[in-house]
TINUPA-376298 format. One record per residue: z, y, x of N, C-alpha, C in turn. Coordinates in steps of 0.1 Angstrom, whole numbers, padded with zeros to 4 digits, always signed. Example, Ala and Ser with C-alpha at 12.3 -4.5 7.8 and 13.67 -1.06 7.14 Angstrom:
// residues 2
+0078-0057+0132+0078-0045+0123+0078-0033+0132;+0071-0022+0128+0071-0011+0137+0079+0000+0129;
END
This chain:
// residues 383
-0082+0602+0468-0080+0595+0483-0078+0581+0482;-0084+0577+0495-0083+0563+0495-0065+0558+0499;-0057+0568+0505-0043+0565+0504-0038+0564+0490;-0041+0571+0482-0032+0572+0467-0039+0559+0459;-0054+0551+0463-0061+0544+0455-0052+0528+0463;-0045+0526+0475-0044+0514+0482-0033+0511+0476;-0034+0497+0474-0025+0489+0464-0009+0485+0470;+0000+0482+0465+0011+0476+0470+0009+0464+0480;+0001+0455+0475-0004+0443+0478-0011+0446+0494;-0018+0457+0494-0027+0455+0507-0018+0461+0518;-0008+0471+0513+0005+0477+0522+0013+0461+0526;+0016+0453+0516+0026+0445+0519+0017+0434+0527;+0005+0431+0528-0006+0425+0538-0003+0432+0551;-0007+0443+0555-0008+0450+0564+0006+0446+0572;+0014+0448+0565+0031+0448+0573+0033+0435+0577;+0028+0425+0573+0032+0410+0571+0021+0407+0588;+0011+0414+0584-0002+0409+0596+0002+0416+0608;+0008+0427+0611+0011+0435+0622+0023+0425+0629;+0033+0421+0617+0046+0413+0626+0038+0399+0629;+0030+0392+0620+0024+0382+0627+0016+0380+0640;+0010+0394+0641+0002+0395+0656+0010+0395+0666;+0025+0401+0666+0034+0398+0675+0039+0383+0677;+0043+0377+0666+0045+0365+0670+0032+0357+0671;+0023+0360+0670+0013+0350+0679+0008+0350+0693;+0014+0365+0697+0011+0366+0709+0026+0359+0716;+0038+0359+0710+0046+0354+0719+0045+0336+0718;+0040+0331+0708+0035+0317+0706+0027+0313+0716;+0018+0321+0719+0008+0320+0728+0011+0318+0744;+0019+0329+0747+0024+0330+0759+0036+0317+0761;+0039+0315+0750+0052+0303+0753+0045+0291+0755;+0034+0288+0747+0027+0277+0748+0019+0276+0763;+0013+0285+0765+0006+0286+0776+0017+0283+0789;+0031+0288+0787+0041+0285+0797+0047+0274+0800;+0045+0265+0789+0052+0252+0786+0040+0241+0792;+0026+0244+0791+0019+0236+0791+0014+0236+0811;+0020+0246+0813+0017+0248+0828+0028+0247+0835;+0040+0242+0826+0053+0238+0835+0053+0224+0838;+0067+0219+0843+0068+0205+0846+0069+0198+0832;+0070+0205+0820+0071+0196+0809+0057+0197+0801;+0047+0200+0806+0033+0203+0802+0029+0188+0797;+0032+0178+0806+0024+0166+0799+0031+0162+0787;+0044+0163+0784+0051+0156+0775+0048+0167+0764;+0049+0183+0765+0041+0193+0752+0032+0188+0749;+0018+0187+0759+0006+0183+0753+0007+0166+0746;+0011+0161+0748+0015+0148+0743+0019+0146+0729;+0028+0157+0726+0030+0155+0710+0020+0163+0701;+0010+0173+0708+0001+0175+0697-0014+0164+0698;-0011+0154+0708-0021+0142+0709-0016+0130+0702;-0004+0132+0697+0002+0118+0690-0001+0117+0675;-0002+0106+0673-0010+0102+0660-0002+0098+0652;-0003+0106+0636+0003+0106+0625-0005+0102+0613;-0004+0091+0608-0015+0086+0595-0028+0089+0598;-0030+0083+0609-0044+0080+0614-0050+0093+0622;-0042+0105+0622-0051+0118+0627-0038+0123+0635;-0043+0129+0646-0035+0132+0657-0027+0149+0649;-0015+0149+0657-0008+0164+0651-0017+0176+0650;-0026+0174+0660-0034+0189+0661-0045+0185+0653;-0050+0174+0650-0062+0176+0640-0052+0175+0626;-0041+0174+0624-0032+0178+0613-0033+0192+0607;-0027+0198+0622-0029+0214+0623-0042+0219+0619;-0052+0217+0625-0068+0225+0627-0070+0220+0612;-0071+0208+0608-0074+0202+0593-0069+0206+0581;-0054+0202+0584-0047+0205+0570-0042+0217+0572;-0032+0221+0581-0024+0235+0579-0036+0247+0575;-0046+0245+0587-0056+0259+0587-0062+0257+0573;-0065+0245+0564-0070+0245+0552-0064+0253+0542;-0046+0255+0543-0040+0264+0537-0044+0277+0543;-0045+0277+0553-0045+0293+0558-0062+0298+0552;-0070+0291+0552-0084+0289+0546-0083+0295+0529;-0076+0288+0523-0070+0290+0510-0067+0308+0506;-0056+0309+0518-0049+0324+0515-0061+0335+0520;-0070+0332+0530-0081+0340+0533-0088+0337+0519;-0092+0330+0513-0101+0329+0500-0095+0340+0492;-0080+0338+0491-0075+0345+0477-0077+0359+0485;-0072+0363+0494-0073+0376+0500-0088+0380+0497;-0097+0375+0501-0111+0377+0498-0116+0380+0482;-0110+0370+0474-0111+0372+0458-0106+0386+0456;-0093+0390+0461-0088+0402+0455-0092+0413+0459;-0103+0412+0474-0111+0423+0477-0122+0427+0470;-0124+0416+0467-0141+0415+0457-0136+0422+0443;-0125+0419+0439-0123+0422+0422-0119+0437+0424;-0105+0437+0434-0097+0450+0431-0098+0458+0445;-0103+0451+0454-0101+0462+0467-0114+0467+0472;-0111+0472+0486-0125+0477+0493-0137+0471+0489;-0137+0459+0487-0151+0454+0485-0156+0454+0467;-0145+0456+0460-0149+0457+0446-0161+0465+0442;-0163+0476+0447-0172+0487+0444-0187+0486+0455;-0197+0481+0451-0207+0479+0459-0209+0490+0470;-0210+0502+0466-0209+0515+0473-0198+0517+0486;-0185+0512+0481-0174+0513+0495-0178+0500+0501;-0184+0490+0494-0184+0478+0501-0193+0475+0513;-0205+0481+0509-0217+0481+0520-0213+0485+0530;-0208+0492+0534-0206+0498+0550-0200+0487+0556;-0186+0484+0550-0179+0471+0560-0189+0459+0560;-0195+0458+0549-0205+0447+0552-0212+0445+0559;-0222+0455+0561-0231+0457+0570-0227+0460+0585;-0214+0465+0585-0207+0466+0603-0202+0451+0605;-0200+0443+0594-0194+0427+0598-0206+0422+0600;-0219+0422+0594-0232+0415+0598-0235+0419+0613;-0234+0433+0616-0236+0437+0628-0228+0430+0640;-0214+0429+0638-0204+0425+0646-0207+0407+0646;-0214+0404+0639-0218+0389+0637-0229+0386+0644;-0237+0392+0641-0252+0391+0649-0252+0393+0663;-0246+0406+0668-0249+0410+0682-0242+0401+0691;-0231+0395+0690-0221+0387+0698-0231+0375+0700;-0233+0369+0686-0241+0354+0688-0253+0358+0697;-0262+0366+0694-0273+0370+0703-0271+0369+0715;-0259+0376+0720-0254+0377+0735-0252+0365+0739;-0244+0357+0731-0242+0344+0735-0255+0336+0738;-0263+0337+0729-0277+0331+0726-0284+0331+0741;-0282+0344+0744-0292+0350+0755-0285+0345+0768;-0273+0342+0770-0270+0336+0780-0273+0316+0780;-0271+0314+0767-0270+0299+0767-0279+0292+0758;-0291+0298+0756-0302+0292+0748-0308+0280+0757;-0308+0268+0749-0313+0257+0756-0304+0251+0765;-0293+0249+0764-0285+0245+0774-0274+0238+0766;-0267+0229+0773-0253+0222+0763-0245+0232+0757;-0240+0239+0759-0233+0254+0757-0236+0262+0745;-0250+0257+0743-0257+0269+0731-0246+0267+0716;-0241+0254+0717-0233+0254+0702-0223+0262+0704;-0218+0269+0713-0207+0282+0712-0212+0294+0707;-0225+0296+0702-0230+0308+0697-0218+0310+0688;-0211+0306+0678-0204+0307+0668-0188+0312+0672;-0186+0311+0685-0172+0314+0691-0171+0332+0688;-0179+0340+0694-0177+0354+0696-0178+0361+0683;-0181+0352+0669-0187+0359+0659-0176+0366+0653;-0164+0357+0654-0150+0362+0645-0141+0371+0650;-0133+0375+0640-0123+0388+0643-0111+0384+0635;-0099+0384+0644-0086+0383+0640-0079+0391+0632;-0080+0388+0620-0072+0402+0613-0060+0404+0616;-0049+0396+0620-0035+0397+0622-0034+0405+0637;-0042+0401+0646-0040+0408+0659-0046+0424+0658;-0061+0423+0651-0065+0439+0649-0056+0446+0643;-0049+0442+0630-0040+0452+0621-0027+0453+0628;-0024+0446+0637-0011+0444+0647-0014+0457+0654;-0027+0458+0666-0027+0467+0673-0026+0480+0665;-0035+0482+0653-0038+0495+0645-0021+0501+0641;-0012+0491+0639+0001+0492+0636+0009+0499+0647;+0006+0498+0659+0011+0502+0670+0010+0518+0670;-0003+0522+0667-0005+0537+0667+0000+0544+0658;+0008+0535+0643+0014+0544+0635+0002+0554+0626;+0010+0567+0624+0003+0578+0615-0008+0586+0625;-0012+0580+0636-0026+0587+0643-0034+0582+0639;-0034+0570+0628-0045+0565+0624-0046+0565+0605;-0056+0571+0601-0054+0573+0587-0057+0555+0580;-0053+0557+0570-0051+0546+0562-0066+0539+0557;-0072+0550+0557-0088+0545+0556-0093+0537+0565;-0089+0539+0580-0093+0530+0589-0090+0515+0585;-0074+0517+0583-0071+0502+0580-0074+0495+0573;-0079+0499+0559-0088+0497+0548-0103+0489+0553;-0110+0498+0558-0122+0497+0568-0123+0483+0575;-0111+0485+0583-0111+0471+0591-0106+0461+0586;-0097+0462+0575-0097+0451+0568-0106+0442+0559;-0117+0452+0554-0126+0447+0548-0137+0442+0557;-0138+0447+0569-0146+0443+0578-0144+0428+0582;-0130+0428+0586-0123+0416+0594-0126+0404+0581;-0125+0408+0568-0125+0398+0558-0140+0392+0557;-0149+0400+0557-0162+0398+0556-0167+0392+0567;-0162+0395+0578-0163+0385+0592-0160+0372+0589;-0149+0371+0584-0141+0358+0582-0151+0349+0574;-0156+0356+0563-0168+0348+0555-0177+0344+0561;-0184+0353+0568-0191+0347+0580-0189+0337+0587;-0179+0334+0593-0175+0326+0601-0170+0315+0592;-0167+0312+0580-0168+0300+0573-0180+0297+0567;-0189+0305+0566-0203+0300+0565-0209+0294+0573;-0210+0297+0589-0213+0293+0601-0207+0280+0601;-0193+0278+0599-0187+0267+0602-0193+0255+0590;-0196+0257+0577-0198+0250+0567-0213+0247+0573;-0222+0254+0577-0234+0249+0579-0238+0244+0593;-0233+0250+0604-0236+0246+0618-0228+0235+0623;-0216+0237+0620-0206+0228+0628-0204+0216+0618;-0208+0213+0609-0207+0200+0601-0213+0186+0610;-0208+0178+0610-0209+0164+0617-0219+0157+0612;-0219+0142+0606-0225+0133+0603-0220+0135+0586;-0228+0136+0580-0225+0138+0564-0221+0125+0553;-0213+0124+0548-0211+0113+0539-0214+0119+0523;-0226+0116+0522-0234+0121+0508-0222+0117+0495;-0217+0106+0495-0207+0102+0485-0197+0109+0486;-0186+0113+0497-0175+0119+0494-0181+0137+0495;-0190+0139+0496-0196+0153+0496-0200+0155+0482;-0204+0147+0474-0206+0148+0461-0195+0148+0453;-0185+0138+0457-0172+0139+0451-0162+0152+0452;-0162+0156+0463-0156+0171+0465-0164+0182+0456;-0176+0182+0456-0183+0189+0451-0177+0191+0431;-0178+0176+0426-0175+0173+0414-0161+0177+0410;-0153+0176+0420-0138+0182+0419-0139+0197+0419;-0146+0201+0421-0148+0218+0424-0154+0222+0412;-0164+0215+0407-0169+0220+0394-0158+0219+0383;-0153+0209+0385-0140+0206+0375-0130+0215+0374;-0124+0221+0387-0115+0230+0388-0122+0245+0382;-0134+0246+0382-0140+0255+0378-0139+0255+0361;-0142+0245+0357-0142+0241+0343-0128+0245+0339;-0116+0241+0341-0103+0242+0340-0101+0257+0339;-0105+0263+0347-0104+0282+0348-0113+0285+0337;-0127+0284+0338-0136+0291+0330-0139+0285+0314;-0136+0275+0312-0139+0266+0298-0125+0266+0291;-0115+0259+0301-0106+0253+0292-0091+0265+0291;-0096+0275+0304-0086+0284+0306-0071+0279+0308;-0069+0271+0318-0058+0266+0319-0051+0278+0334;-0039+0280+0332-0032+0290+0337-0023+0284+0349;-0019+0273+0348-0010+0268+0355-0014+0263+0368;-0007+0264+0376-0011+0262+0394-0012+0246+0394;-0006+0240+0389-0005+0226+0394-0017+0217+0395;-0025+0216+0382-0037+0209+0384-0048+0214+0390;-0047+0223+0399-0055+0232+0407-0049+0230+0422;-0037+0228+0423-0032+0225+0435-0032+0209+0439;-0034+0201+0426-0037+0186+0431-0048+0184+0432;-0060+0191+0425-0072+0187+0425-0076+0193+0440;-0072+0205+0448-0074+0211+0460-0071+0198+0468;-0059+0190+0468-0056+0181+0477-0066+0173+0475;-0070+0166+0466-0083+0157+0464-0096+0158+0470;-0096+0174+0467-0109+0179+0473-0111+0181+0490;-0101+0183+0493-0097+0184+0507-0098+0172+0511;-0095+0159+0509-0095+0146+0513-0112+0143+0512;-0118+0145+0501-0128+0140+0499-0138+0150+0509;-0134+0162+0515-0146+0170+0524-0141+0164+0538;-0128+0162+0541-0124+0157+0553-0134+0144+0554;-0132+0133+0546-0141+0123+0548-0156+0124+0545;-0159+0137+0542-0178+0139+0540-0184+0143+0554;-0173+0149+0562-0182+0155+0574-0181+0167+0577;-0179+0176+0562-0178+0190+0564-0168+0193+0565;-0167+0206+0572-0153+0206+0576-0142+0210+0565;-0129+0203+0568-0120+0200+0554-0117+0214+0552;-0116+0224+0559-0111+0237+0554-0116+0249+0546;-0131+0240+0543-0138+0246+0537-0132+0244+0521;-0126+0232+0518-0119+0231+0505-0108+0242+0501;-0101+0247+0513-0093+0257+0511-0101+0272+0500;-0113+0275+0508-0120+0286+0502-0125+0282+0489;-0130+0271+0486-0134+0268+0473-0124+0267+0462;-0113+0262+0465-0100+0263+0459-0098+0276+0455;-0097+0284+0466-0093+0296+0464-0103+0305+0449;-0113+0302+0451-0124+0306+0439-0124+0301+0424;-0117+0288+0427-0114+0282+0413-0101+0283+0406;-0094+0292+0415-0080+0292+0404-0082+0307+0399;-0077+0306+0385-0077+0322+0377-0075+0332+0385;-0080+0343+0382-0078+0357+0388-0078+0367+0378;-0067+0377+0376-0065+0387+0369-0074+0399+0376;-0082+0405+0369-0091+0419+0371-0078+0431+0373;-0066+0428+0369-0056+0440+0367-0050+0436+0380;-0048+0449+0389-0041+0452+0401-0029+0447+0401;-0024+0435+0410-0011+0430+0412-0004+0424+0401;-0014+0417+0394-0011+0413+0378+0000+0401+0382;+0012+0401+0378+0022+0390+0383+0017+0377+0376;+0011+0375+0363+0007+0367+0355-0004+0357+0361;-0011+0363+0371-0027+0360+0376-0019+0346+0385;-0025+0335+0385-0024+0324+0394-0028+0327+0406;-0035+0334+0408-0043+0337+0422-0031+0347+0431;-0028+0356+0421-0019+0367+0429-0007+0357+0429;-0002+0349+0424+0010+0343+0426+0009+0335+0437;+0000+0326+0439-0003+0319+0448-0006+0325+0463;-0011+0336+0461-0012+0343+0472+0000+0352+0477;+0009+0350+0468+0021+0356+0470+0033+0348+0477;+0030+0334+0471+0037+0325+0478+0031+0321+0492;+0019+0323+0495+0012+0319+0507+0013+0328+0519;+0018+0340+0513+0016+0350+0524+0024+0351+0534;+0037+0350+0535+0046+0345+0548+0045+0333+0553;+0041+0323+0546+0042+0309+0555+0028+0310+0563;+0017+0317+0558+0005+0318+0565+0007+0325+0575;+0013+0336+0573+0015+0348+0587+0024+0345+0597;+0038+0337+0591+0049+0333+0603+0052+0319+0603;+0042+0312+0599+0046+0296+0603+0030+0289+0603;+0022+0291+0594+0007+0281+0598+0002+0288+0615;-0002+0301+0612-0008+0305+0624-0001+0306+0638;+0012+0306+0638+0021+0304+0650+0021+0290+0656;+0019+0280+0644+0020+0266+0646+0006+0264+0656;-0004+0269+0646-0017+0267+0653-0020+0273+0668;-0010+0285+0667-0013+0291+0684-0006+0282+0693;+0005+0272+0689+0012+0265+0697+0002+0252+0701;-0002+0249+0691-0013+0236+0690-0024+0239+0698;-0029+0250+0697-0042+0254+0705-0044+0263+0716;-0033+0266+0721-0033+0277+0735-0023+0268+0745;-0023+0256+0739-0016+0247+0755-0024+0244+0768;-0030+0253+0772-0043+0253+0783-0035+0254+0796;-0040+0238+0802-0035+0236+0817-0043+0245+0824;-0041+0256+0831-0047+0265+0839-0050+0262+0853;-0063+0257+0856-0065+0251+0868-0068+0259+0879;-0067+0256+0894-0067+0268+0905-0083+0272+0904;-0094+0266+0899-0108+0271+0896-0110+0278+0880;-0101+0283+0875-0102+0286+0864-0111+0303+0862;-0110+0309+0878-0114+0323+0877-0129+0318+0879;-0131+0308+0884-0149+0307+0889-0155+0302+0875;-0147+0298+0863-0154+0293+0852-0156+0304+0846;-0150+0318+0847-0153+0329+0841-0170+0333+0840;-0174+0329+0853-0187+0331+0856-0197+0322+0851;-0194+0314+0843-0197+0304+0834-0210+0309+0827;-0221+0306+0823-0230+0311+0814-0222+0313+0801;-0214+0301+0795-0207+0300+0781-0194+0310+0782;-0187+0311+0791-0179+0319+0795-0183+0336+0793;-0193+0339+0801-0198+0352+0800-0202+0356+0784;-0209+0346+0779-0215+0347+0765-0205+0350+0756;-0195+0346+0757-0182+0347+0751-0176+0361+0747;-0170+0365+0762-0166+0377+0768-0175+0387+0766;-0186+0387+0769-0194+0400+0767-0197+0400+0750;-0198+0390+0745-0203+0390+0731-0188+0395+0725;-0176+0391+0726-0165+0399+0718-0164+0412+0724;-0163+0412+0737-0160+0429+0742-0173+0438+0740;-0184+0434+0743-0195+0443+0740-0205+0441+0728;-0206+0430+0726-0216+0426+0713-0207+0432+0702;-0194+0429+0700-0188+0438+0687-0190+0450+0684;-0184+0457+0690-0185+0470+0689-0200+0477+0689;-0208+0469+0698-0221+0474+0697-0228+0469+0684;-0226+0458+0678-0233+0454+0665-0228+0464+0654;-0212+0467+0655-0206+0473+0643-0213+0487+0642;-0212+0495+0656-0217+0507+0657-0231+0509+0653;-0240+0498+0658-0255+0501+0657-0257+0501+0641;-0252+0490+0634-0256+0486+0620-0250+0501+0612;-0238+0505+0614-0232+0515+0606-0239+0529+0610;-0245+0532+0619-0255+0543+0625-0266+0540+0617;-0274+0533+0616-0286+0528+0608-0284+0529+0594;-0274+0523+0587-0271+0524+0574-0268+0540+0568;-0259+0545+0577-0259+0561+0577-0271+0570+0576;-0280+0566+0588-0290+0574+0589-0301+0571+0580;-0302+0561+0575-0309+0559+0561-0302+0564+0549;-0293+0564+0548-0288+0571+0536-0283+0564+0528;-0284+0548+0533-0276+0540+0524-0261+0540+0521;-0253+0544+0533-0239+0546+0529-0233+0558+0534;-0222+0561+0536-0217+0573+0543-0205+0568+0546;-0200+0575+0557-0187+0574+0563-0173+0574+0552;-0165+0566+0552-0153+0565+0542-0146+0577+0546;-0135+0583+0536-0129+0596+0536-0119+0593+0549;-0119+0606+0559-0109+0608+0568-0114+0599+0582;-0128+0595+0582-0128+0586+0593-0146+0593+0599;-0141+0594+0614-0153+0599+0620-0159+0588+0629;-0168+0591+0638-0173+0577+0647-0164+0575+0657;-0158+0583+0661-0144+0577+0669-0138+0563+0668;-0134+0567+0650-0125+0554+0643-0136+0545+0645;-0146+0549+0639-0157+0536+0635-0160+0525+0652;-0159+0534+0663-0160+0529+0676-0146+0519+0678;-0135+0526+0674-0122+0519+0678-0122+0507+0670;-0127+0507+0657-0126+0496+0650-0135+0486+0654;-0149+0487+0662-0157+0481+0667-0152+0472+0676;-0141+0483+0685-0134+0473+0699-0126+0464+0694;-0119+0467+0685-0107+0460+0678-0113+0446+0671;-0125+0447+0667-0132+0437+0663-0134+0426+0672;-0134+0430+0685-0137+0420+0698-0124+0411+0698;-0113+0411+0688-0101+0405+0690-0106+0391+0682;-0112+0380+0688-0114+0369+0682-0103+0358+0681;-0097+0355+0688-0084+0347+0688-0085+0334+0676;-0076+0335+0668-0073+0324+0662-0091+0318+0655;-0099+0325+0647-0111+0319+0642-0121+0316+0656;-0117+0324+0666-0127+0321+0676-0124+0308+0684;-0111+0308+0685-0103+0291+0692-0107+0280+0681;-0107+0283+0669-0108+0274+0661-0125+0268+0661;-0133+0278+0661-0147+0274+0663-0150+0267+0679;-0143+0272+0688-0144+0263+0699-0139+0250+0699;-0129+0248+0690-0127+0234+0690-0137+0226+0683;-0145+0230+0673-0157+0226+0666-0166+0226+0675;-0172+0233+0680-0183+0236+0691-0182+0225+0701;-0171+0223+0707-0173+0214+0721-0160+0202+0719;-0162+0199+0707-0151+0186+0703-0155+0176+0713;-0144+0171+0721-0146+0159+0731-0147+0167+0744;-0150+0176+0748-0152+0181+0761-0138+0192+0765;-0128+0185+0769-0116+0191+0770-0119+0202+0782;-0125+0200+0789-0125+0210+0800-0134+0222+0796;-0146+0221+0790-0153+0230+0784-0143+0239+0776;-0135+0231+0764-0130+0236+0756-0117+0247+0764;-0111+0243+0774-0098+0250+0780-0107+0261+0786;-0116+0261+0794-0127+0273+0797-0128+0284+0784;-0135+0277+0775-0138+0285+0767-0126+0293+0758;-0114+0286+0757-0103+0293+0752-0098+0303+0763;-0099+0299+0775-0092+0311+0785-0102+0321+0783;-0115+0322+0779-0126+0333+0779-0121+0340+0766;-0116+0333+0753-0113+0341+0744-0102+0349+0744;-0093+0342+0752-0077+0349+0754-0080+0360+0761;-0087+0361+0770-0089+0373+0782-0099+0384+0773;-0108+0380+0766-0116+0388+0760-0108+0396+0750;-0101+0386+0743-0093+0393+0730-0083+0400+0732;-0077+0398+0748-0068+0411+0752-0072+0419+0753;-0087+0421+0764-0094+0437+0767-0097+0440+0755;-0104+0434+0745-0106+0442+0735-0097+0450+0728;-0084+0440+0725-0071+0449+0721-0067+0462+0727;-0067+0459+0742-0062+0468+0751-0075+0482+0753;-0087+0477+0751-0096+0490+0748-0094+0494+0736;-0092+0488+0723-0094+0496+0713-0080+0504+0709;-0070+0499+0716-0058+0507+0714-0061+0519+0721;-0064+0519+0733-0064+0529+0740-0074+0539+0736;-0088+0537+0731-0098+0546+0726-0091+0553+0717;-0086+0544+0704-0078+0553+0694-0065+0561+0695;-0057+0558+0708-0045+0563+0711-0049+0576+0715;-0059+0578+0724-0061+0590+0733-0074+0601+0723;-0083+0591+0716-0090+0601+0707-0088+0604+0695;-0076+0603+0689-0069+0606+0675-0059+0614+0677;-0056+0624+0670-0047+0630+0666-0034+0625+0663;
END
C-alpha cells in the first residue's frame, strides 16, 4: 500500500507545508492590512528601496526565490528517483493531470485575452501552490487517504516544473548571449564535477550556483532558473533518505528556511496591495476573469478531464484508495495558485503597477475560493 511506501522525508515535507500554508495566510493578511493603513506608504517604500543596484523586492523575487526554486528542484529530483514519479506507471496519471491543470486554465485565460495587452497573463492561472494545497488537506486529517496527499504532491511538483518551463521560455526579456553561454558553461562544469569527478562536497556546487545565478540574472533569462539547474547538478543517491547524499543533505538544510522564511518574506513583499475603491470593478476586467475562471474552473476541469481520458483509454488507473470524488477535490485544490501565480504576475506585467495589483487581487480571491471549495467538497464527500 502507498501508506507503507511513503518515505519519512515525504511525511516531514507534508508536515512543514501545512504549517507553512498557515504562516503564508497570516503574512498575506498582515501585508494587506499594513499596506492599506496609515503606514502603507512607508511599508511599501521598504520593498522599493535599493540595495546594491536592486530593489529589496527584486532581491526577494530573484534572489531568495532562486533558493526556493533550488529547493523545488531538489524535491522534484527526489520524486523522480524515489518518489511517486520514480515509476512511469505511477507517475503518468499525475503528469497527465498536471498537463490538464496547466493547459485548460491557460486556454480559458487566452479565450478572454487573446490579442490584447493582457494576453501575457496566460501563465498566471497555470500554477498550483503546494504549501496552501497540502495545508488544506491537513485540515481534513484522517478523512483523506495518504494516497491523495501523494497524488496532489506529485501533481503540484509537475505543475511547478511546467511553470518553471513557461517562465524560462515565455517570460524572458532581452537575452545577453555572452552571459547565457557563461551560465550554461558553469552548469556543465558542475555536472562534470558530479558525473565525472564524483565530487561529493557541497561547497563547490554552491559557489558555482551563485556564479550561475549571477550570469542568469545578467543574461535576461529569469535568475530563479539557476536554482533548478543547480538542483540537478548536485549529486543524488538513489537510496531513500541517504544521509550521505549531498542532495538529501541540502534539501534537509533548506526545508525549514524555504517553508518558514523565504515564502513568508515573498508573501510580505508581494501582497502589499493598496486596495482602491474601484477594486470590485476590476474583477470584471478580461484579465481578472481569465485568472479567476482559469484557477477556479480551469484547474479542476483540466485535471478531471485528462484523468478521465487517461483511465478510459486504459493508459492509467486510479491510485489505491482513491475515487473520482478525491480526484475532483484535488482538482479544486489545484486552483490555489498564490505563490507561483503571483510570481508570474510580476513577470507578465512588469512595470504596470495597477495591472499587477488587480491581477494579484484576482489570484488571492480565486485561491481563497478554490481552497474553500476543495475543503468543503472533500469534507462532505469523504468518510
